[in-house]
DRENNUDREN-281871 format. One record per residue: z, x negated, y negated of N, C-alpha, C, O in turn. Coordinates in steps of 0.05 Angstrom, whole numbers, padded with zeros to 5 digits, always signed. Example, Ala and Ser with C-alpha at 12.3 -4.5 7.8 and 13.67 -1.06 7.14 Angstrom:
# DRENNUDREN-281871
+00156-00264+00114+00156-00246+00090+00156-00264+00066+00169-00285+00066
+00142-00257+00045+00143-00273+00021+00157-00258-00001+00161-00268-00023
This chain:
# DRENNUDREN-281871
+02069-02220-02548+02079-02237-02526+02069-02265-02522+02085-02282-02515
+02043-02270-02525+02042-02307-02529+02066-02324-02547+02069-02348-02547
+02079-02306-02562+02107-02327-02575+02101-02335-02558+02089-02356-02555
+02113-02309-02533+02142-02308-02521+02137-02328-02496+02154-02343-02489
+02110-02326-02481+02100-02346-02465+02099-02369-02474+02112-02386-02462
+02082-02380-02502+02094-02413-02512+02119-02423-02505+02122-02447-02499
+02149-02395-02507+02176-02417-02510+02173-02406-02479+02196-02403-02468
+02158-02400-02468+02178-02405-02429+02155-02432-02428+02163-02445-02409
+02136-02444-02438+02118-02464-02422+02140-02491-02438+02138-02514-02429
+02159-02484-02459+02175-02502-02478+02203-02506-02457+02214-02527-02452
+02211-02478-02447+02234-02486-02445+02228-02508-02406+02242-02526-02397
+02201-02492-02395+02204-02515-02374+02196-02546-02381+02202-02569-02375
+02177-02533-02398+02170-02573-02408+02199-02594-02413+02202-02617-02405
+02217-02577-02428+02252-02586-02430+02264-02591-02402+02282-02608-02403
+02259-02584-02384+02270-02590-02351+02258-02608-02353+02275-02625-02360
+02227-02624-02350+02214-02646-02347+02187-02642-02335+02173-02661-02327
+02177-02607-02331+02160-02607-02329+02136-02591-02340+02133-02576-02359
+02120-02601-02319+02087-02591-02342+02086-02552-02337+02096-02538-02318
+02073-02546-02357+02071-02515-02367+02044-02512-02373+02034-02531-02385
+02028-02488-02368+02001-02501-02392+02001-02456-02389+02011-02445-02369
+01990-02442-02408+01978-02408-02394+01948-02426-02389+01942-02449-02397
+01936-02410-02377+01910-02414-02345+01898-02391-02349+01912-02373-02358
+01870-02386-02345+01851-02381-02336+01842-02352-02364+01839-02358-02388
+01841-02322-02354+01831-02299-02377+01840-02297-02410+01830-02293-02432
+01871-02304-02397+01878-02304-02435+01863-02324-02452+01847-02320-02471
+01874-02348-02440+01864-02375-02454+01836-02373-02466+01829-02377-02489
+01821-02366-02446+01786-02367-02458+01784-02333-02472+01762-02324-02481
+01804-02319-02473+01805-02299-02488+01797-02297-02516+01780-02289-02533
+01835-02320-02509+01839-02326-02544+01812-02342-02561+01803-02337-02584
+01802-02364-02540+01788-02377-02554+01769-02363-02569+01765-02364-02594
+01754-02342-02543+01739-02326-02557+01741-02301-02578+01728-02282-02587
+01766-02313-02581+01775-02281-02603+01773-02258-02592+01763-02239-02603
+01785-02260-02563+01783-02225-02549+01812-02219-02543+01828-02236-02536
+01817-02198-02546+01852-02189-02554+01855-02187-02506+01841-02182-02486
+01869-02192-02512+01882-02202-02483+01915-02190-02486+01929-02180-02504
+01918-02196-02459+01959-02184-02459+01959-02193-02417+01978-02192-02400
+01936-02201-02415+01957-02212-02381+01961-02240-02387+01942-02251-02399
+01982-02255-02380+01981-02276-02392+01986-02290-02362+02002-02277-02349
+01975-02316-02348+01986-02335-02327+01991-02356-02336+01980-02367-02355
+02016-02366-02319+02025-02386-02330+02012-02411-02302+01997-02399-02286
+02016-02438-02298+02014-02450-02281+02033-02467-02287+02043-02470-02309
+02041-02481-02262+02059-02502-02270+02063-02532-02248+02049-02534-02227
+02080-02551-02255+02093-02562-02227+02120-02570-02220+02129-02587-02203
+02133-02552-02239+02160-02535-02225+02153-02521-02199+02133-02508-02197
+02169-02525-02182+02173-02505-02153+02178-02483-02168+02176-02480-02192
+02189-02463-02145+02195-02437-02150+02230-02449-02149+02238-02442-02171
+02239-02454-02143+02273-02468-02132+02275-02480-02159+02295-02475-02172
+02256-02494-02170+02261-02500-02202+02257-02475-02232+02271-02472-02252
+02236-02465-02225+02241-02440-02237+02256-02423-02238+02261-02409-02258
+02271-02421-02210+02298-02410-02207+02333-02405-02228+02351-02389-02234
+02323-02436-02230+02343-02452-02245+02340-02448-02277+02359-02447-02292
+02307-02443-02287+02305-02442-02319+02313-02411-02317+02332-02404-02331
+02303-02398-02305+02292-02374-02317+02328-02351-02299+02343-02354-02280
+02324-02331-02322+02347-02311-02311+02335-02290-02297+02349-02280-02279
+02317-02282-02300+02315-02265-02284+02280-02275-02277+02263-02281-02293
+02279-02272-02245+02258-02278-02234+02249-02270-02203+02259-02271-02180
+02236-02265-02209+02229-02242-02177+02202-02274-02168+02184-02288-02178
+02220-02270-02140+02210-02287-02128+02201-02279-02098+02198-02294-02079
+02198-02254-02099+02180-02239-02067+02157-02260-02059+02156-02266-02035
+02138-02273-02076+02119-02293-02058+02119-02324-02080+02105-02335-02097
+02148-02330-02066+02153-02356-02068+02141-02381-02045+02143-02405-02045
+02125-02356-02020+02115-02370-01997+02087-02376-02017+02075-02396-02009
+02078-02366-02032+02050-02370-02042+02054-02392-02071+02033-02400-02081
+02079-02400-02081+02084-02424-02099+02097-02395-02131+02112-02401-02149
+02085-02367-02127+02092-02354-02144+02115-02333-02150+02124-02315-02136
+02122-02339-02174+02131-02316-02183+02134-02297-02217+02121-02304-02237
+02146-02282-02217+02150-02263-02241+02171-02262-02258+02191-02248-02254
+02165-02280-02280+02198-02284-02295+02187-02270-02322+02168-02277-02337
+02211-02241-02324+02210-02236-02342+02232-02252-02364+02252-02266-02360
+02220-02242-02389+02233-02263-02422+02229-02235-02435+02210-02222-02429
+02251-02224-02457+02245-02213-02470+02229-02182-02473+02221-02173-02495
+02226-02168-02445+02205-02147-02439+02177-02147-02428+02162-02128-02423
+02172-02173-02426+02148-02179-02408+02156-02197-02388+02176-02212-02388
+02132-02194-02365+02131-02201-02350+02108-02219-02350+02087-02210-02359
+02108-02246-02341+02092-02268-02335+02082-02278-02310+02104-02284-02304
+02068-02284-02291+02062-02289-02278+02057-02326-02267+02037-02340-02263
+02075-02330-02267+02087-02363-02264+02069-02381-02234+02085-02377-02216
+02052-02394-02224+02051-02411-02207+02044-02435-02200+02020-02443-02200
+02066-02451-02192+02058-02476-02183+02028-02484-02164+02016-02477-02143
+02025-02500-02181+01995-02520-02176+01999-02519-02142+02017-02521-02126
+01977-02516-02141+01969-02507-02107+01939-02514-02110+01922-02515-02128
+01941-02523-02066+01916-02517-02063+01908-02503-02043+01917-02506-02021
+01886-02483-02049+01888-02471-02020+01862-02466-01998+01839-02461-02003
+01874-02471-01974+01860-02458-01958+01851-02443-01951+01864-02434-01933
+01825-02430-01955+01821-02408-01923+01810-02409-01893+01789-02418-01885
+01833-02398-01879+01835-02386-01854+01806-02364-01844+01783-02370-01840
+01816-02343-01843+01797-02319-01839+01787-02305-01868+01764-02298-01871
+01803-02303-01885+01794-02288-01896+01810-02290-01931+01825-02309-01926
+01816-02282-01963+01820-02284-01978+01848-02279-01974+01864-02284-01992
+01858-02265-01942+01883-02255-01944+01899-02266-01921+01914-02256-01904
+01889-02292-01928+01891-02318-01902+01884-02341-01899+01866-02351-01886
+01908-02354-01920+01915-02383-01928+01930-02394-01926+01952-02385-01923
+01923-02428-01926+01943-02442-01921+01953-02454-01954+01932-02455-01966
+01972-02462-01969+01977-02464-01992+01986-02498-01980+01992-02505-01957
+01983-02523-02017+01993-02533-02010+02001-02551-02036+01981-02563-02044
+02024-02556-02049+02035-02549-02077+02022-02578-02080+02019-02597-02064
+02014-02573-02114+02008-02605-02122+02026-02608-02143+02046-02595-02150
+02018-02622-02149+02021-02639-02175+02013-02648-02210+02019-02646-02234
+01999-02657-02194+01971-02651-02226+01952-02634-02227+01935-02630-02209
+01955-02620-02254+01932-02589-02265+01909-02590-02258+01900-02567-02254
+01893-02609-02254+01858-02616-02250+01867-02607-02226+01858-02584-02223
+01887-02618-02197+01875-02618-02182+01872-02576-02182+01852-02564-02175
+01896-02565-02190+01904-02539-02189+01881-02518-02199+01878-02494-02191
+01861-02535-02222+01838-02517-02236+01812-02523-02214+01791-02513-02222
+01811-02535-02192+01799-02526-02181+01797-02509-02160+01778-02506-02144
+01817-02499-02160+01814-02478-02136+01806-02447-02150+01801-02425-02142
+01809-02457-02170+01805-02422-02192+01766-02416-02186+01752-02425-02168
+01761-02403-02202+01733-02376-02199+01709-02400-02210+01695-02418-02200
+01713-02391-02232+01693-02399-02257+01709-02422-02267+01734-02423-02267
+01682-02447-02279+01681-02475-02295+01700-02448-02325+01720-02460-02334
+01697-02428-02335+01705-02415-02358+01734-02412-02360+01745-02417-02382
+01753-02401-02329+01770-02406-02335+01789-02426-02326+01806-02417-02311
+01791-02448-02331+01797-02470-02322+01812-02475-02360+01826-02494-02366
+01808-02459-02374+01819-02472-02398+01843-02451-02400+01848-02429-02392
+01857-02480-02418+01902-02481-02414+01893-02481-02446+01872-02484-02459
+01924-02475-02451+01939-02472-02475+01958-02485-02466+01967-02484-02443
+01970-02507-02491+01999-02527-02466+02024-02512-02489+02016-02496-02507
+02042-02517-02486+02073-02517-02496+02066-02510-02545+02073-02496-02563
+02052-02530-02538+02042-02523-02575+02022-02499-02595+02022-02492-02618
+02006-02493-02571+01986-02481-02570+01966-02492-02579+01955-02483-02599
+01953-02523-02562+01937-02532-02566+01913-02528-02533+01920-02529-02509
+01888-02525-02545+01883-02522-02518+01869-02550-02499+01859-02569-02512
+01870-02550-02471+01865-02562-02457+01850-02562-02434+01854-02549-02413
+01828-02581-02440+01798-02565-02438+01793-02597-02415+01781-02616-02424
+01804-02598-02387+01783-02612-02377+01761-02608-02354+01753-02624-02338
+01756-02586-02358+01735-02580-02342+01707-02572-02352+01687-02564-02340
+01712-02578-02386+01690-02570-02415+01686-02533-02402+01667-02528-02386
+01704-02510-02410+01707-02497-02394+01698-02483-02430+01693-02459-02432
+01698-02497-02449+01699-02486-02476+01657-02487-02482+01642-02471-02492
+01654-02510-02469+01626-02515-02472+01614-02485-02453+01600-02469-02466
+01619-02478-02428+01608-02453-02414+01615-02429-02436+01598-02413-02441
+01637-02428-02447+01637-02409-02455+01623-02398-02487+01623-02375-02496
+01612-02422-02499+01598-02424-02526+01575-02416-02506+01567-02393-02507
+01563-02431-02488+01540-02424-02470+01526-02397-02458+01503-02390-02452
+01566-02380-02457+01550-02354-02447+01553-02359-02424+01556-02338-02410
+01554-02376-02413+01543-02379-02378+01575-02387-02363+01595-02399-02372
+01566-02373-02335+01587-02368-02319+01588-02392-02289+01586-02384-02266
+01590-02409-02292+01598-02430-02266+01603-02420-02249+01610-02397-02254
+01604-02428-02226+01621-02424-02193+01628-02461-02196+01612-02478-02204
+01657-02463-02186+01673-02492-02185+01674-02493-02161+01690-02482-02147
+01656-02508-02153+01646-02516-02124+01633-02508-02113+01628-02487-02124
+01617-02509-02090+01594-02499-02073+01596-02468-02078+01615-02456-02087
+01567-02454-02067+01566-02432-02070+01591-02409-02041+01600-02386-02042
+01595-02432-02020+01608-02427-01996+01626-02414-02008+01625-02391-01999
+01647-02414-02027+01665-02413-02039+01665-02378-02040+01684-02364-02032
+01642-02368-02050+01637-02340-02046+01646-02333-02021+01669-02322-02021
+01630-02337-01993+01647-02330-01973+01666-02331-01967+01672-02311-01954
+01692-02356-01970+01719-02350-01962+01741-02335-01982+01766-02334-01980
+01722-02320-02006+01730-02291-02030+01710-02282-02043+01704-02288-02067
+01694-02262-02024+01678-02239-02042+01687-02239-02065+01671-02247-02082
+01711-02231-02072+01721-02230-02092+01711-02229-02128+01713-02215-02148
+01698-02261-02118+01690-02274-02130+01661-02266-02139+01649-02279-02156
+01651-02247-02129+01615-02242-02130+01625-02223-02149+01614-02223-02171
+01652-02200-02144+01648-02169-02159+01658-02185-02184+01646-02182-02206
+01693-02211-02182+01695-02213-02217+01672-02224-02232+01678-02218-02256
+01647-02238-02232+01633-02257-02230+01606-02233-02248+01598-02239-02270
+01597-02212-02237+01594-02198-02239+01606-02175-02262+01593-02161-02277
+01634-02176-02258+01653-02163-02279+01634-02168-02315+01620-02156-02331
+01649-02201-02309+01642-02221-02334+01627-02223-02345+01630-02230-02369
+01599-02216-02332+01571-02209-02333+01570-02187-02354+01565-02190-02378
+01577-02160-02339+01582-02139-02358+01597-02138-02376+01587-02127-02396
+01617-02144-02378+01635-02146-02395+01632-02172-02423+01628-02166-02446
+01636-02197-02415+01628-02210-02434+01595-02227-02444+01590-02243-02462
+01581-02215-02427+01548-02204-02435+01542-02233-02433+01527-02246-02448
+01560-02244-02407+01549-02282-02401+01534-02272-02384+01534-02249-02374
+01515-02295-02378+01486-02295-02352+01502-02313-02333+01522-02328-02334
+01487-02306-02319+01509-02330-02286+01481-02350-02280+01457-02345-02277
+01498-02373-02280+01487-02395-02275+01464-02396-02259+01456-02373-02255
+01450-02411-02249+01422-02403-02231+01440-02409-02200+01437-02394-02181
+01458-02431-02196+01462-02434-02174+01483-02410-02159+01484-02408-02135
+01495-02397-02173+01525-02376-02177+01499-02343-02173+01503-02321-02162
+01471-02355-02188+01463-02326-02184+01453-02316-02155+01455-02294-02145
+01440-02347-02143+01432-02347-02117+01447-02345-02090+01437-02341-02068
+01468-02350-02095+01492-02356-02078+01512-02313-02073+01526-02302-02057
+01499-02308-02099+01505-02282-02101+01496-02258-02087+01508-02237-02083
+01459-02270-02077+01448-02255-02071+01444-02259-02046+01435-02243-02029
+01452-02284-02044+01459-02293-02016+01479-02281-01991+01477-02282-01966
+01502-02268-02008+01529-02270-01995+01542-02238-02005+01565-02231-02005
+01518-02224-02014+01527-02202-02029+01538-02178-02002+01549-02156-02004
+01531-02189-01987+01533-02165-01961+01565-02164-01960+01578-02143-01958
+01574-02189-01962+01606-02204-01957+01624-02173-01972+01645-02161-01964
+01613-02169-01988+01636-02143-02012+01648-02131-01993+01673-02127-01995
+01631-02119-01960+01631-02086-01955+01658-02112-01932+01662-02102-01910
+01664-02123-01934+01694-02136-01926+01719-02132-01931+01740-02133-01917
+01711-02123-01976+01731-02124-01984+01752-02098-01990+01735-02082-01997
+01778-02083-01992+01791-02068-01999+01781-02046-02007+01768-02048-02028
+01782-02028-01997+01766-02006-02015+01776-01997-02049+01766-01984-02067
+01797-02008-02044+01818-02011-02073+01799-02030-02087+01779-02023-02100
+01810-02060-02083+01786-02080-02094+01764-02065-02100+01765-02054-02122
+01740-02061-02085+01716-02055-02090+01719-02045-02121+01713-02058-02141
+01733-02013-02117+01731-02001-02136+01745-02015-02159+01733-02015-02181
+01770-02026-02157+01771-02030-02194+01752-02046-02197+01749-02054-02220
+01740-02054-02182+01715-02078-02197+01698-02068-02203+01683-02075-02221
+01695-02050-02188+01665-02036-02190+01662-02012-02220+01644-02003-02233
+01689-02009-02221+01686-01984-02247+01684-02003-02274+01680-01990-02294
+01686-02029-02276+01684-02043-02295+01657-02048-02293+01649-02054-02315
+01637-02050-02275+01611-02063-02281+01581-02036-02282+01578-02013-02272
+01568-02050-02297+01548-02041-02308+01524-02039-02285+01515-02055-02268
+01518-02007-02292+01507-01993-02270+01482-02008-02260+01472-02009-02237
+01473-02019-02285+01440-02032-02278+01439-02063-02262+01422-02074-02248
+01483-02077-02278+01486-02097-02254+01489-02094-02240+01473-02107-02227
+01506-02078-02220+01511-02063-02191+01472-02062-02178+01467-02076-02158
+01457-02051-02188+01436-02039-02167+01423-02072-02176+01413-02081-02155
+01420-02088-02193+01404-02110-02188+01426-02129-02158+01416-02129-02136
+01442-02136-02161+01455-02156-02142+01469-02150-02112+01472-02163-02091
+01475-02113-02123+01485-02098-02092+01475-02086-02081+01454-02075-02086
+01488-02085-02062+01457-02069-02031+01476-02038-02037+01500-02039-02033
+01468-02020-02043+01473-01998-02036+01483-01976-02011+01497-01955-02007
+01464-02000-01995+01472-01996-01974+01485-01997-01959+01485-01982-01940
+01505-02019-01964+01527-02037-01952+01556-02018-01972+01578-02022-01963
+01555-02006-01987+01586-01993-01989+01560-01972-02006+01536-01972-02008
+01588-01952-02016+01580-01932-02032+01582-01934-02060+01594-01917-02073
+01567-01959-02075+01578-01957-02102+01591-01932-02118+01615-01931-02125
+01566-01907-02122+01577-01884-02130+01606-01869-02120+01624-01859-02132
+01602-01872-02098+01650-01865-02085+01662-01878-02095+01684-01872-02103
+01647-01911-02101+01671-01934-02110+01680-01937-02125+01703-01943-02130
+01648-01926-02151+01661-01920-02177+01667-01900-02201+01668-01900-02225
+01671-01875-02170+01682-01851-02179+01705-01848-02176+01718-01833-02189
+01716-01863-02153+01742-01864-02151+01762-01869-02156+01772-01869-02133
+01782-01875-02172+01794-01894-02195+01818-01900-02181+01833-01919-02186
+01823-01878-02157+01855-01868-02142+01852-01899-02124+01870-01916-02120
+01830-01900-02119+01833-01911-02088+01860-01943-02094+01867-01957-02075
């Protein structure tokens, strides 16, 4: 799957665009953890990607996102973009960008900004490897970004549980301040994350009076 992803990057590069593997896969590869979830970011637009690849799902083209199928594998490819939330995570304006670093600022945590280029080399514009080496989770931007998308709270706690990382002090305070916003997420999203978080971490950071943690963690069908 990884080699196929690199071939996708090369195909995009051959057409004069930039493309990188970004996020969890790059982080996990650096940590020597297994992962099969590969996301790709690029300055190519949807119309460009449709011309480069044969099997392209464009249902989310308004967000600059397509699903490309190559050699039986599916890859999410997203145009560099900036997101501006209106009322919640499902209501946002998107502005397409040309530079990788500008795209990285929209991501959740520093450790998830690590990229891999077409030659398999790490591209680390925001010192992601430093956070990974130090086992710390640092929010990109101010804690107000937790208000824009409360799912970041659950993702942070999942990473604490799964990676055994620590929360950056600012992020920890932000989670304590805005944990009540988790209740505004859909039951499906809460359930998906909660079942992967250690109960001790849930008890420390989330209020059982706000969401029925036991019900969410037991109900995997939501």
